C-alpha positions as CSV (number, residue, x, y, z in Angstrom):
1,M,29.6,-2.4,4.9
2,T,27.2,0.5,4.2
3,R,24.7,0.9,7.1
4,V,21.1,1.8,6.2
5,L,18.4,2.7,8.6
6,H,14.8,2.5,7.4
7,L,12.5,4.4,9.7
8,S,8.8,4.8,10.2
9,V,6.5,5.8,13.0
10,V,3.3,5.1,11.0
11,H,3.7,1.8,9.3
12,K,3.8,-1.8,10.7
13,P,6.9,-4.0,11.2
14,D,5.7,-6.3,8.4
15,D,4.8,-3.5,6.0
16,P,5.3,-5.1,2.5
17,R,6.9,-2.1,0.8
18,I,9.3,-1.3,3.5
19,Y,10.2,-4.6,5.1
20,E,9.5,-7.3,2.6
21,R,10.6,-5.5,-0.5
22,E,13.0,-2.7,0.2
23,C,14.8,-3.8,3.4
24,R,15.2,-7.4,2.5
25,T,16.3,-6.6,-1.1
26,L,19.0,-4.2,0.2
27,A,20.1,-6.8,2.8
28,E,20.4,-9.4,0.1
29,A,22.4,-7.0,-2.0
30,G,25.0,-6.7,0.8
31,Y,23.9,-3.6,2.8
32,E,23.6,-3.7,6.6
33,V,19.9,-2.8,7.0
34,M,18.0,-1.9,10.1
35,Y,14.2,-1.2,10.2
36,M,13.2,0.8,13.2
37,V,9.4,0.9,13.7
38,P,6.9,0.8,16.5
39,G,5.9,-2.7,17.5
40,A,9.0,-4.5,16.0
41,A,10.2,-7.6,17.8
42,P,14.0,-7.0,18.2
43,G,16.2,-9.4,16.3
44,R,17.7,-10.2,12.9
45,D,15.7,-12.0,10.2
46,D,16.8,-14.7,7.8
47,A,17.8,-12.1,5.2
48,G,19.9,-10.2,7.7
49,V,17.5,-7.3,8.3
50,I,17.7,-6.0,11.9
51,L,14.4,-5.1,13.4
52,A,14.4,-2.4,16.2
53,P,11.4,-1.2,18.1
54,L,10.2,2.3,18.7
55,P,7.5,3.1,21.4
56,E,4.0,2.6,20.2
57,R,2.3,6.0,20.4
58,S,-0.9,7.6,19.3
59,R,-1.1,9.9,16.3
60,T,-1.0,13.0,18.5
61,T,2.1,11.9,20.4
62,R,4.3,10.4,17.6
63,F,6.4,13.5,17.6
64,L,7.9,12.3,21.0
65,S,9.6,9.5,19.1
66,S,12.1,12.1,17.8
67,V,14.0,11.8,21.1
68,E,14.6,8.0,20.7
69,I,15.3,8.4,17.0
70,T,17.9,11.1,17.5
71,K,19.6,9.0,20.2
72,A,19.6,6.0,17.8
73,L,21.1,8.1,15.0
74,R,24.0,9.2,17.2
75,A,24.6,5.7,18.4
76,L,24.2,3.8,15.2
77,K,25.9,6.3,12.9
78,P,24.1,5.0,9.7
79,D,25.4,5.9,6.3
80,V,21.8,6.3,5.0
81,L,18.6,7.3,6.8
82,H,15.6,6.3,4.7
83,V,12.3,7.7,6.1
84,H,8.8,6.5,5.0
85,D,6.5,9.1,6.7
86,P,6.1,12.7,5.7
87,E,6.2,13.8,9.3
88,L,9.7,12.3,9.6
89,L,11.0,14.9,7.1
90,T,11.2,17.3,10.1
91,L,14.2,15.3,11.2
92,F,16.2,16.2,8.1
93,P,17.5,19.6,9.2
94,A,19.2,18.1,12.3
95,A,20.0,14.7,10.7
96,R,22.1,16.3,8.0
97,A,24.8,16.8,10.6
98,I,24.7,13.2,11.7
99,V,23.9,11.1,8.6
100,P,25.7,11.5,5.3
101,K,22.8,10.5,3.1
102,L,19.0,11.2,3.6
103,V,16.2,9.6,1.6
104,Y,12.5,10.3,1.6
105,D,10.2,7.6,0.4
106,M,6.9,9.1,-0.7
107,H,4.3,6.3,-0.5
108,E,1.2,8.3,-1.6
109,Y,0.0,11.7,-2.9
110,V,0.6,13.3,0.5
111,P,-1.2,16.7,0.3
112,E,-4.2,15.0,-1.3
113,A,-4.2,12.3,1.4
114,V,-4.2,15.0,4.1
115,A,-7.2,16.7,2.4
116,G,-9.2,13.5,3.0
117,K,-8.2,12.6,6.6
118,P,-11.4,12.1,8.6
119,Y,-9.7,13.1,11.9
120,I,-8.9,16.6,10.6
121,P,-11.9,19.0,10.8
122,A,-13.4,19.6,7.3
123,K,-12.8,23.4,7.4
124,V,-9.2,22.9,8.3
125,R,-8.3,20.3,5.6
126,P,-7.6,22.7,2.7
127,V,-5.2,24.7,4.8
128,A,-3.6,21.5,6.3
129,S,-3.2,20.1,2.8
130,Q,-1.5,23.3,1.4
131,T,0.7,23.6,4.4
132,T,1.8,19.9,4.1
133,A,2.6,20.5,0.4
134,V,4.9,23.4,1.1
135,A,6.6,21.6,4.1
136,Q,7.1,18.4,2.2
137,K,8.6,20.1,-0.8
138,S,11.0,22.3,1.2
139,L,12.1,19.6,3.6
140,A,12.5,16.8,1.0
141,A,14.9,19.2,-0.9
142,L,17.3,18.8,2.1
143,G,17.7,15.1,1.3
144,S,20.1,13.2,-0.9
145,G,17.4,11.3,-2.8
146,V,13.7,10.6,-3.1
147,V,11.8,7.4,-3.9
148,V,8.2,7.5,-5.2
149,V,5.6,5.0,-6.4
150,T,4.5,6.8,-9.6
151,D,6.0,9.5,-11.9
152,D,3.1,11.8,-11.1
153,Q,4.2,12.1,-7.4
154,L,7.4,13.8,-8.5
155,A,5.6,17.0,-9.4
156,A,5.0,17.7,-5.7
157,L,8.7,17.6,-4.9
158,G,10.1,20.3,-7.3
159,G,13.6,19.8,-8.8
160,T,15.6,18.7,-5.8
161,P,17.1,16.4,-4.8
162,K,18.2,15.3,-8.2
163,L,18.6,11.7,-7.3
164,R,15.2,10.1,-7.6
165,L,13.7,6.7,-8.3
166,V,10.2,5.7,-9.3
167,L,9.7,2.3,-7.5
168,P,6.2,0.8,-8.1
169,N,4.5,-1.2,-5.4
170,Y,4.7,-4.4,-7.4
171,P,4.1,-7.7,-5.5
172,R,7.0,-10.1,-4.9
173,V,5.6,-13.1,-6.9
174,E,7.6,-15.7,-5.0
175,R,5.6,-14.8,-1.9
176,F,2.4,-15.9,-3.5
177,E,3.6,-19.2,-5.0
178,G,1.6,-22.3,-4.0
179,A,-0.8,-20.4,-1.8
180,E,-3.2,-22.8,0.0
181,P,-6.7,-21.2,0.2
182,V,-8.3,-20.7,3.6
183,P,-10.7,-23.7,3.6
184,E,-13.7,-22.2,5.3
185,L,-13.7,-19.2,2.8
186,A,-13.0,-21.2,-0.3
187,A,-15.8,-23.7,0.5
188,D,-18.6,-21.1,-0.1
189,P,-20.3,-21.9,-3.4
190,R,-21.3,-18.3,-4.1
191,L,-19.3,-15.8,-6.2
192,K,-16.5,-14.9,-3.8
193,L,-15.3,-11.3,-3.9
194,I,-12.4,-10.0,-1.8
195,Y,-11.2,-6.6,-0.8
196,V,-8.1,-6.1,1.3
197,G,-6.8,-2.7,2.3
198,S,-7.8,0.4,4.3
199,L,-11.5,0.5,4.9
200,S,-12.6,4.0,4.0
201,R,-15.3,5.7,2.0
202,A,-12.9,6.9,-0.6
203,R,-11.8,3.3,-1.2
204,G,-15.4,2.2,-1.7
205,C,-16.2,0.6,1.6
206,T,-19.8,1.8,1.9
207,M,-20.3,1.6,-1.9
208,M,-19.5,-2.1,-1.7
209,L,-22.2,-2.6,1.0
210,D,-24.7,-0.8,-1.2
211,V,-23.9,-3.2,-4.0
212,M,-24.1,-6.3,-1.8
213,E,-27.5,-5.2,-0.5
214,Q,-28.8,-5.5,-4.0
215,L,-27.6,-9.0,-4.6
216,E,-29.6,-12.1,-3.5
217,P,-28.0,-13.8,-0.5
218,D,-27.2,-16.9,-2.6
219,E,-25.5,-15.0,-5.4
220,G,-22.3,-13.6,-3.8
221,V,-20.2,-13.1,-0.7
222,L,-17.8,-10.3,0.1
223,Y,-14.7,-10.8,2.2
224,L,-13.6,-7.5,3.7
225,G,-10.0,-7.5,5.0
226,G,-8.4,-4.4,6.6
227,T,-8.8,-1.8,9.3
228,F,-11.1,1.2,9.4
229,N,-9.7,4.7,9.0
230,D,-12.7,6.2,11.0
231,P,-14.5,4.9,14.1
232,A,-17.7,6.4,12.8
233,L,-17.4,4.4,9.6
234,E,-16.6,1.2,11.5
235,A,-19.8,1.7,13.6
236,E,-21.9,2.3,10.5
237,V,-20.6,-0.8,8.8
238,G,-21.3,-2.9,11.9
239,E,-24.9,-1.6,12.1
240,R,-25.4,-2.4,8.4
241,L,-24.1,-5.9,8.8
242,A,-26.3,-6.5,11.9
243,A,-29.3,-5.2,10.0
244,G,-29.1,-7.9,7.3
245,L,-25.8,-8.0,5.5
246,A,-23.9,-10.3,7.7
247,D,-24.9,-13.3,5.6
248,R,-23.1,-11.9,2.5
249,V,-20.4,-9.6,4.0
250,K,-17.7,-11.1,6.2
251,L,-15.2,-8.8,8.1
252,L,-11.8,-10.4,8.3
253,G,-9.9,-7.7,10.2
254,R,-6.3,-6.9,9.4
255,I,-4.7,-9.7,7.5
256,P,-1.0,-10.1,8.2
257,P,1.1,-10.0,5.0
258,P,2.3,-13.6,5.3
259,E,-1.3,-14.8,5.5
260,L,-2.6,-12.6,2.6
261,P,-1.9,-15.1,-0.2
262,R,-4.1,-17.8,1.5
263,Y,-7.0,-15.4,1.8
264,L,-6.8,-14.1,-1.7
265,A,-6.5,-17.7,-3.1
266,A,-9.9,-18.5,-1.4
267,A,-11.7,-16.0,-3.6
268,D,-12.8,-15.7,-7.2
269,V,-12.6,-11.9,-7.8
270,V,-10.4,-9.2,-6.4
271,W,-12.5,-6.1,-6.0
272,V,-10.8,-2.6,-6.2
273,P,-13.7,-0.1,-6.0
274,S,-11.8,3.2,-5.4
275,Q,-14.0,6.3,-5.6
276,P,-13.1,9.6,-7.3
277,D,-11.4,12.1,-4.8
278,R,-8.3,14.2,-4.8
279,Q,-6.0,11.3,-3.9
280,Y,-7.5,8.3,-5.7
281,S,-8.2,10.2,-9.0
282,H,-4.4,10.4,-9.6
283,P,-2.6,7.6,-11.5
284,T,-1.6,4.9,-9.1
285,V,0.0,1.5,-8.8
286,P,-2.9,-0.7,-7.6
287,T,-1.0,-3.0,-5.4
288,K,-4.0,-4.9,-4.0
289,L,-5.2,-5.5,-7.6
290,L,-1.8,-6.8,-8.6
291,E,-1.7,-9.1,-5.5
292,G,-5.1,-10.6,-6.5
293,M,-3.9,-11.0,-10.1
294,T,-0.8,-12.8,-8.8
295,V,-2.9,-15.6,-7.3
296,G,-5.0,-15.8,-10.4
297,L,-8.1,-13.9,-9.5
298,A,-10.3,-12.1,-12.0
299,A,-10.6,-8.4,-11.3
300,L,-13.4,-5.9,-10.8
301,V,-12.1,-2.3,-10.6
302,S,-13.3,1.3,-10.9
303,N,-12.5,2.7,-14.3
304,M,-9.9,5.2,-12.9
305,P,-6.3,6.0,-13.7
306,G,-3.9,3.2,-13.1
307,R,-6.7,0.6,-12.7
308,G,-9.1,0.6,-15.6
309,E,-6.5,0.7,-18.4
310,L,-4.5,-2.1,-16.8
311,V,-7.4,-4.4,-16.5
312,R,-8.5,-3.7,-20.1
313,L,-5.0,-4.1,-21.4
314,E,-4.5,-7.5,-19.8
315,E,-8.1,-8.7,-20.3
316,C,-8.1,-9.9,-16.8
317,G,-11.5,-8.6,-15.6
318,L,-13.9,-5.7,-15.8
319,A,-13.4,-2.0,-15.4
320,V,-16.7,-0.2,-14.5
321,E,-18.0,3.2,-13.6
322,P,-17.0,4.0,-10.0
323,G,-20.5,4.2,-8.4
324,A,-22.7,1.4,-7.0
325,E,-24.7,1.1,-10.3
326,G,-21.5,0.4,-12.3
327,H,-20.2,-2.1,-9.9
328,L,-23.5,-3.9,-9.5
329,R,-23.7,-4.3,-13.3
330,G,-20.1,-5.6,-13.2
331,I,-20.9,-8.3,-10.6
332,R,-24.0,-9.3,-12.6
333,R,-21.8,-9.8,-15.7
334,L,-19.3,-11.8,-13.7
335,L,-22.1,-14.0,-12.3
336,M,-23.4,-14.7,-15.8
337,N,-19.8,-15.6,-17.0
338,R,-18.4,-17.5,-14.0
339,H,-16.9,-20.0,-16.4
340,A,-14.7,-17.3,-17.8
341,L,-13.2,-16.2,-14.5
342,P,-10.3,-18.8,-14.4
343,E,-9.0,-17.7,-17.8
344,M,-9.3,-14.0,-16.8
345,G,-7.3,-14.9,-13.7
346,A,-4.7,-16.8,-15.7
347,R,-4.1,-13.8,-18.0
348,G,-3.7,-11.6,-15.0
349,R,-1.2,-13.9,-13.4
350,R,0.9,-14.0,-16.6
351,A,0.8,-10.2,-16.8
352,V,2.2,-9.8,-13.3
353,E,4.9,-12.3,-14.0
354,R,5.9,-10.5,-17.2
355,R,5.5,-6.8,-16.3
356,Y,4.3,-6.0,-12.8
357,S,6.4,-8.0,-10.3
358,W,8.9,-6.9,-7.7
359,E,11.4,-9.3,-9.2
360,A,11.3,-7.1,-12.4
361,V,12.1,-3.8,-10.6
362,R,14.1,-4.8,-7.5
363,G,17.4,-4.1,-9.4
364,D,16.4,-0.4,-9.7
365,L,16.4,0.0,-6.0
366,V,19.9,-1.6,-5.7
367,D,21.1,0.6,-8.5
368,F,19.7,3.7,-6.8
369,Y,21.5,2.8,-3.6
370,D,24.7,2.2,-5.3
371,R,24.5,5.6,-6.9
372,L,23.4,7.2,-3.7
373,T,26.3,5.9,-1.7
374,K,28.8,6.8,-4.4
375,G,27.4,10.4,-4.7
376,E,26.2,10.0,-8.3
377,N,23.1,11.4,-9.9
378,L,20.4,9.0,-11.1
379,T,19.7,9.8,-14.7
């Protein structure tokens, strides 16, 4: 049996892309799969995926995990090492002597993401972004294959390795079947908007507060699920809620993936208010939008690549200008047409089932692995 080690020092043990979709799909296809990640509870799940822990370390000390990882590679002797963090590409030069096949999974537009990191001094970000771009391209070329979320990400990787797969972050529909809404959230009679994801300025966190400030307290409520990417932003949001927004903005914290369907099902509208920047201006697969559509929510999104055209095509909500003015107008339109929201949601649900589900693309991952392990090119 082919042994596969999925590895991350950044993501969570329950990360949907890595664990729920990729690891479990490969295990169900007959691969021996281990997911090694900080915070994992050791054991084997019902699909056969083995979870193995790494030490939980801060951002500045993650590099120390390379010691445990190298020991594990020598002990486990996997046939495939599949890494999910750009910093783990630094393992590739040494890992080539230990592991027959190396795969890099590029979850985002990495150089652009580095350019927006709040913990990197602003003056340093352009250099850090450029350095990351060069390092990512040269180190990924040492691998046997690459997996990306969108076609546009491939431009950052050059021409090698030849074996590559575009694997969108589509939701696994079966996970959302029969979701029972969280009662205390669903009971609110106001228009219920929900955002789940990283809480950052680029993803519209403060803009959403600007919009909610302009609504009457009895018009709408916003459920904010996720963690903050910047302590200063977290403090700012806390102050704004204490100053008068707490009656219409509810912080939910990080929502574990198994609980997500229940929280989404308690709302009326999934809100995806991404703001234009180097990363979010690129075409993307809006996973959080698709997850909301899967439970039948209407959508309110910024009219940006990968979001606006999808919502217009499927007629499942509104695509508006990215700023507070555009989103406020969008909410007011939804308030005036609350009777139309269920049908918008139903169209979105049908669209996911037909075109945007993990069930529709999971076979591409299995095919990629079959070709990878047989030494074939993916064409």
